[in-house]
C-alpha positions as CSV (number, residue, x, y, z in Angstrom):
1,M,110.6,102.2,69.8
2,T,110.2,98.5,70.6
3,K,106.9,96.8,69.8
4,I,105.9,93.7,71.7
5,L,102.8,91.6,71.2
6,I,101.7,89.5,74.1
7,R,99.3,87.0,72.5
8,G,96.6,85.0,74.3
9,A,97.2,86.3,77.9
10,K,94.4,86.1,80.5
11,V,94.2,89.7,81.6
12,L,93.5,89.7,85.3
13,G,92.6,86.0,84.9
14,G,89.8,86.7,82.4
15,E,89.4,85.7,78.8
16,P,92.5,85.6,76.6
17,Q,93.5,89.0,75.2
18,D,96.2,90.2,72.8
19,V,98.1,93.1,74.3
20,L,100.3,95.3,72.1
21,I,103.1,97.3,73.7
22,D,104.5,100.2,71.7
23,G,107.5,101.8,73.4
24,E,106.6,102.7,77.0
25,T,102.9,102.3,76.7
26,I,100.1,99.8,75.9
27,A,98.9,100.6,72.4
28,E,96.0,98.1,72.1
29,V,94.2,95.4,74.0
30,T,91.7,93.2,72.1
31,P,90.1,89.8,72.6
32,S,92.3,87.0,71.3
33,D,91.3,83.9,69.4
34,I,94.4,81.8,70.0
35,A,92.6,78.8,68.4
36,L,92.8,80.4,64.9
37,P,95.6,79.2,62.8
38,G,98.6,81.6,62.9
39,G,97.0,84.3,64.9
40,G,94.9,86.0,67.5
41,G,93.0,89.2,67.6
42,L,96.0,91.3,66.7
43,T,98.4,91.0,63.8
44,A,102.0,91.5,64.9
45,P,103.4,94.8,63.5
46,E,106.5,94.4,61.4
47,G,109.6,93.9,63.5
48,A,107.5,93.3,66.7
49,Q,108.5,90.7,69.2
50,V,105.8,88.1,69.8
51,I,105.3,86.4,73.2
52,E,102.9,83.5,73.0
53,A,101.3,83.7,76.4
54,D,99.2,80.5,76.0
55,G,96.7,81.4,78.7
56,K,99.2,82.7,81.2
57,I,97.9,85.4,83.7
58,L,98.7,89.0,82.8
59,L,98.7,91.4,85.7
60,P,99.7,95.0,86.2
61,G,103.3,95.3,87.5
62,L,103.3,94.5,91.2
63,V,104.0,97.2,93.8
64,D,105.5,96.5,97.2
65,L,104.8,99.1,99.9
66,H,107.3,97.5,102.3
67,T,110.8,96.6,101.0
68,H,114.2,96.7,102.8
69,L,116.9,97.4,100.3
70,R,119.6,98.0,103.0
71,E,121.6,100.5,100.9
72,P,123.2,102.7,102.1
73,G,125.1,101.1,105.0
74,R,124.2,97.4,104.8
75,E,125.3,96.4,101.4
76,D,126.4,93.0,102.8
77,S,122.7,92.2,103.0
78,E,121.3,93.8,99.9
79,T,121.9,96.7,97.5
80,V,119.5,98.7,95.4
81,L,120.7,96.8,92.4
82,T,120.3,93.3,93.9
83,G,117.1,94.2,95.6
84,T,115.5,95.6,92.4
85,R,116.6,92.5,90.5
86,A,114.9,90.4,93.1
87,A,111.8,92.6,92.8
88,A,111.7,92.2,89.0
89,S,112.1,88.5,89.3
90,G,109.1,88.4,91.6
91,G,107.0,90.5,89.1
92,Y,107.4,93.9,90.8
93,T,107.8,97.1,88.8
94,A,108.0,99.4,91.9
95,V,109.0,99.0,95.5
96,F,108.9,101.4,98.4
97,A,112.3,101.3,100.2
98,M,112.2,101.5,104.0
99,A,114.1,104.1,105.9
100,N,116.1,101.9,108.4
101,T,119.4,102.3,106.4
102,F,122.8,103.5,107.7
103,P,122.6,106.5,107.7
104,V,118.8,106.5,108.3
105,A,116.7,108.0,105.5
106,D,115.6,110.9,107.6
107,T,116.8,113.8,105.4
108,A,116.2,114.9,101.8
109,G,119.8,114.0,101.0
110,V,119.5,110.3,101.9
111,V,116.1,109.7,100.2
112,E,117.4,111.4,97.1
113,Q,120.4,109.1,97.1
114,V,118.2,106.0,97.3
115,W,115.9,107.4,94.6
116,R,118.8,108.1,92.3
117,L,120.2,104.6,92.8
118,G,116.9,103.2,91.7
119,K,116.9,105.3,88.6
120,E,120.5,104.2,87.9
121,H,119.9,100.5,88.1
122,G,116.5,100.4,86.5
123,Y,115.1,96.9,87.2
124,C,112.1,98.5,88.9
125,D,111.2,102.0,90.2
126,V,112.3,102.7,93.8
127,Q,110.3,105.1,95.9
128,P,112.0,105.9,99.2
129,I,110.1,105.9,102.5
130,G,111.2,108.6,104.9
131,A,111.8,108.1,108.6
132,V,109.2,109.6,110.9
133,T,111.7,110.6,113.5
134,V,115.4,111.5,113.5
135,G,117.5,108.4,113.6
136,L,114.4,106.3,114.2
137,E,114.8,107.3,117.8
138,G,111.2,108.4,118.3
139,K,112.1,111.7,119.9
140,Q,112.1,114.4,117.2
141,L,110.3,114.6,113.9
142,S,112.5,114.2,110.8
143,E,112.5,116.6,107.9
144,L,109.2,115.4,106.6
145,G,108.4,118.4,104.5
146,A,111.9,118.6,103.0
147,M,111.7,114.9,102.0
148,H,108.3,115.4,100.4
149,D,109.6,118.4,98.5
150,S,112.8,116.7,97.4
151,V,113.2,115.1,93.9
152,A,112.2,111.8,95.6
153,G,108.8,113.2,96.4
154,V,108.3,111.1,99.6
155,T,104.7,110.6,100.6
156,V,105.1,107.6,103.0
157,F,106.9,107.8,106.3
158,S,107.8,105.0,108.7
159,D,110.2,104.1,111.5
160,D,109.7,100.5,110.6
161,G,111.9,98.3,112.7
162,K,110.8,100.5,115.6
163,C,107.5,101.8,116.7
164,V,106.6,105.4,117.0
165,D,105.5,104.7,120.6
166,D,105.2,108.3,121.9
167,A,101.6,109.3,121.3
168,V,102.5,113.0,121.1
169,I,105.1,112.4,118.4
170,M,102.7,110.2,116.5
171,R,100.0,112.9,116.6
172,R,102.4,115.5,115.4
173,A,103.5,113.3,112.5
174,L,99.9,112.7,111.5
175,E,99.2,116.4,111.6
176,Y,102.3,117.3,109.6
177,V,101.8,114.9,106.7
178,K,98.1,115.8,106.4
179,A,99.2,119.1,104.8
180,F,100.5,117.3,101.7
181,G,98.4,114.1,101.7
182,G,101.1,111.9,103.2
183,V,100.7,108.8,105.3
184,I,102.4,107.4,108.4
185,A,103.1,103.7,108.1
186,Q,103.3,102.4,111.7
187,H,105.3,99.4,112.9
188,A,102.8,98.5,115.7
189,Q,104.9,97.2,118.6
190,E,104.6,98.5,122.1
191,P,108.3,98.2,123.2
192,R,107.6,97.7,126.9
193,L,105.4,94.7,126.2
194,T,108.0,93.0,124.0
195,E,111.2,93.4,126.0
196,G,113.2,90.2,125.5
197,A,110.5,88.7,123.2
198,Q,111.7,86.0,120.8
199,M,108.5,84.6,119.4
200,N,104.7,84.7,119.6
201,E,103.4,84.5,123.2
202,G,101.3,81.4,123.5
203,I,101.5,77.6,124.0
204,V,104.5,77.1,121.9
205,S,106.6,79.8,123.6
206,A,105.7,78.4,127.0
207,E,106.7,74.9,126.0
208,L,110.0,76.1,124.4
209,G,110.8,78.6,127.2
210,L,111.3,81.5,124.8
211,G,110.2,85.0,125.6
212,G,106.7,85.7,124.4
213,W,105.6,88.5,122.1
214,P,102.0,89.1,123.0
215,A,99.3,90.0,120.5
216,V,98.3,92.9,122.6
217,A,101.6,94.6,122.0
218,E,100.5,95.1,118.4
219,E,96.8,95.6,119.0
220,S,97.2,98.3,121.6
221,I,99.3,100.5,119.3
222,I,96.9,100.0,116.4
223,A,93.9,101.0,118.6
224,R,95.7,104.1,119.7
225,D,96.8,105.1,116.3
226,V,93.4,104.7,114.5
227,L,91.9,107.0,117.2
228,L,94.7,109.5,116.7
229,A,94.1,109.4,112.9
230,E,90.4,110.0,113.5
231,H,91.1,112.9,115.8
232,V,93.6,114.5,113.5
233,G,91.7,113.6,110.2
234,S,94.9,112.1,108.7
235,R,96.0,108.9,107.2
236,V,97.6,106.0,109.0
237,H,98.8,102.7,107.5
238,I,99.4,99.6,109.6
239,C,102.5,97.7,108.6
240,H,102.6,93.8,108.6
241,L,99.4,93.3,110.6
242,S,99.7,89.8,112.2
243,T,96.9,89.0,114.7
244,A,93.2,88.2,114.6
245,G,92.7,91.0,117.2
246,S,94.4,93.5,115.0
247,V,92.0,92.6,112.2
248,E,89.0,93.3,114.4
249,I,90.4,96.7,115.4
250,V,91.0,97.8,111.8
251,R,87.6,96.5,110.8
252,W,86.0,98.6,113.5
253,A,88.0,101.6,112.6
254,K,87.0,101.4,108.9
255,S,83.3,101.0,110.0
256,R,83.7,104.4,111.7
257,G,85.1,106.0,108.6
258,I,88.6,106.3,109.9
259,D,91.2,106.7,107.1
260,V,93.3,103.6,107.9
261,T,94.8,101.0,105.6
262,A,96.6,97.8,106.5
263,E,99.0,95.3,105.0
264,V,99.8,91.6,105.6
265,T,102.9,89.8,104.6
266,P,103.0,86.6,102.6
267,H,104.6,84.7,105.5
268,H,101.9,85.7,107.9
269,L,99.4,84.2,105.4
270,L,101.1,80.8,105.5
271,L,103.4,80.1,108.3
272,T,102.7,79.6,112.0
273,D,104.6,79.6,115.3
274,E,104.7,75.8,115.3
275,L,107.7,76.1,113.0
276,V,109.7,77.7,115.8
277,R,109.9,74.3,117.4
278,S,112.7,73.6,114.9
279,Y,114.7,76.5,116.5
280,N,115.7,77.4,112.9
281,P,116.3,81.2,112.9
282,V,115.0,81.5,109.4
283,Y,111.6,81.5,111.1
284,K,112.5,84.4,113.4
285,V,110.7,87.6,112.2
286,N,109.2,90.8,113.4
287,P,106.2,90.6,114.1
288,P,106.6,87.0,114.9
289,L,104.8,84.1,113.2
290,R,101.4,83.7,115.0
291,T,98.9,80.9,115.4
292,E,96.8,79.0,112.8
293,R,93.8,81.0,114.1
294,D,95.6,84.2,113.3
295,V,96.6,83.0,109.8
296,L,93.0,82.1,108.9
297,A,91.8,85.4,110.2
298,L,94.4,87.3,108.1
299,R,93.4,85.4,105.0
300,E,89.7,86.2,105.5
301,A,90.5,89.8,106.2
302,L,92.5,90.2,103.0
303,A,89.7,88.6,101.1
304,D,87.0,90.9,102.5
305,G,89.1,94.0,102.2
306,T,89.7,94.7,105.9
307,I,93.3,94.2,105.1
308,D,94.0,96.3,102.0
309,I,97.2,94.9,100.5
310,V,100.0,92.3,100.6
311,A,103.4,93.8,101.3
312,T,106.5,91.6,101.4
313,D,108.5,93.2,104.3
314,H,111.5,91.8,102.3
315,A,114.2,91.8,105.0
316,P,117.5,90.4,103.7
317,H,120.3,89.4,106.1
318,P,123.8,88.0,105.4
319,H,124.4,84.3,106.2
320,E,126.2,84.9,109.5
321,D,123.2,86.9,110.9
322,K,120.9,83.8,110.5
323,D,123.3,80.9,110.7
324,C,123.5,81.1,114.5
325,E,121.6,80.3,117.7
326,W,118.0,81.5,117.8
327,A,118.5,84.2,120.4
328,A,121.3,85.9,118.5
329,A,119.7,85.7,115.1
330,A,118.4,88.8,113.2
331,M,114.7,89.1,112.6
332,G,113.4,89.0,109.0
333,M,112.8,87.0,105.8
334,V,113.4,87.7,102.1
335,G,110.1,87.8,100.2
336,L,110.1,89.6,96.9
337,E,110.8,86.5,94.8
338,T,108.2,84.2,96.4
339,A,105.4,86.6,97.4
340,L,103.2,86.1,94.4
341,S,103.5,82.3,94.6
342,V,102.5,82.3,98.3
343,V,99.5,84.5,97.6
344,Q,98.5,82.1,94.8
345,H,98.8,79.2,97.2
346,T,97.0,80.8,100.1
347,M,94.4,83.0,98.5
348,V,93.8,82.0,94.9
349,E,94.0,78.2,95.2
350,T,91.8,78.3,98.3
351,G,89.1,80.3,96.4
352,L,89.4,83.4,98.6
353,L,90.6,85.7,95.8
354,D,90.6,85.6,92.0
355,W,93.4,87.1,90.0
356,A,91.6,90.4,89.7
357,G,91.6,90.5,93.5
358,V,95.3,89.7,93.5
359,A,95.9,92.7,91.2
360,E,93.9,94.9,93.5
361,R,95.9,93.9,96.6
362,M,99.4,93.7,95.0
363,S,99.3,96.5,92.5
364,F,96.3,98.9,92.3
365,K,95.9,99.5,96.0
366,P,99.5,99.7,97.2
367,A,100.2,102.2,94.4
368,A,97.2,104.3,95.5
369,I,98.2,104.2,99.2
370,G,101.7,105.4,98.3
371,S,100.4,107.9,95.7
372,L,102.7,106.4,93.1
373,A,102.0,107.7,89.6
374,G,102.3,105.3,86.6
375,H,101.9,102.1,88.6
376,G,98.8,100.1,89.6
377,R,97.1,101.2,86.4
378,P,94.6,99.3,84.3
379,I,95.8,97.1,81.5
380,A,94.3,99.3,78.8
381,A,95.4,101.3,75.7
382,G,97.3,104.4,76.7
383,E,98.4,103.1,80.0
384,P,102.1,102.6,81.0
385,A,103.3,99.2,80.0
386,N,104.2,98.0,83.6
387,L,103.2,94.4,83.3
388,T,103.8,90.9,84.8
389,L,103.1,87.7,83.0
390,V,102.6,84.7,85.3
391,D,102.5,80.9,84.5
392,S,100.0,80.0,87.2
393,A,100.2,76.3,86.2
394,Y,103.8,76.0,87.1
395,R,104.8,74.1,90.3
396,G,108.4,74.2,91.6
397,V,110.5,73.8,94.7
398,V,112.0,76.9,96.2
399,D,115.8,77.0,95.8
400,P,117.3,80.2,97.2
401,A,120.6,79.4,95.3
402,G,118.8,80.8,92.3
403,F,117.6,84.0,94.0
404,A,118.6,87.4,92.6
405,S,118.6,88.8,96.1
406,R,122.0,89.0,97.8
407,S,120.6,87.2,100.8
408,R,119.1,83.7,101.1
409,N,117.1,83.9,104.3
410,T,113.9,82.4,102.9
411,P,111.5,80.3,105.1
412,Y,110.3,78.4,101.9
413,E,113.5,76.6,101.0
414,G,112.6,73.1,99.8
415,R,108.9,73.9,99.8
416,E,106.8,73.4,96.6
417,L,104.9,76.5,95.6
418,P,102.8,77.3,92.6
419,G,103.3,79.9,89.9
420,R,106.2,81.5,88.2
421,V,106.8,85.0,86.8
422,T,107.9,84.5,83.2
423,H,108.1,88.1,82.1
424,T,108.2,91.5,83.7
425,F,108.0,94.8,81.8
426,L,108.9,98.2,83.2
427,R,107.5,100.9,80.9
428,G,107.7,98.5,78.0
429,R,111.2,97.3,78.6
430,A,111.6,93.6,79.6
431,T,113.3,93.2,82.9
432,V,112.5,89.5,83.1
433,V,112.3,87.2,80.0
434,D,111.3,83.5,80.2
435,G,111.9,83.5,84.0
436,N,115.4,85.0,83.7
437,L,116.6,88.6,84.4
438,A,117.0,90.5,81.1
């Protein structure tokens, strides 16, 4: 069994600690005195690998509740192998894989295939998300119980990419998953209000002459679904919340005791619809980039807990689907390898969150929402050694040529962002060492 001593790491951004990994678990955590000649709080066992953390930030392995791995069916965009490599590079030890594959992950057979691919490649754990409806068509419930009872143990269900817009179907789904503690993750987009929409509806869309995507298309679905969740007594999770109005609805719902959680993407914490003036399709995403007012509201909501987690909505596309005119371009951005840097930039460096807060929103809470055992655990003796070591002092320019993802559709190319994941450990096994895939 491999022993690894991480010396002098700031656990959750606190005082330096020495952390000893023994096999798949954390054996010991003790205060470090890295100023002492030749040592810290722990003496390295014979044969142990020593990592001099030098005050780097040690976090529990990150968990992404919203990743598109594309396999099966769109391996030209991403595969489970390349997607999990990208995840490990970004500090993730587990991802939830969305169901909009080809074929759709609406049966036990497909979710088990994705789960097994994750086990086979091993750069991070892959927990499949099951489709709410057959073929994502919104007409008939999928095999929710069979997917839950499968070896994949599905607990999160979503038609992401499409909205479950039929209120009766949504109610039935909420009732069904309540029996086994599951959750419906809703892509909040009223389809009739977004026909032909290309970007956020507002001043910029009017000036550019592009079809507008109104905030109310998101907010109306969220309002309906929190009321349905209250009526049924079930759990609903709001995917990629993007407007100030949506924040207020979720805040109101939580004040009533409704069991609702919500996520925000890194790009909605940083980018605005002003970027669409470039007509660069890399900025085309669903839901669309919103206004500066929305961005600031989302940051405040993430800080105060109204928004529970950060989720990447990692949406890889091949070059030809983005290198075209705006109207024809696919919607989506890759995000696994830059998410933590964007959160450091928008939330930590602005004083809105400390590193313990980052761990809560990018590890502890997403694992809890998805009922994912072994992840989002404290950095303490006896816990699984799922860990991420971050050099928060690093500054670098984003270069997608170095991405592990198969796709390169990042909105941050050429932008300087802080922080770099130097090491990622999955149950004590290094998947990233010195910033490189192991």
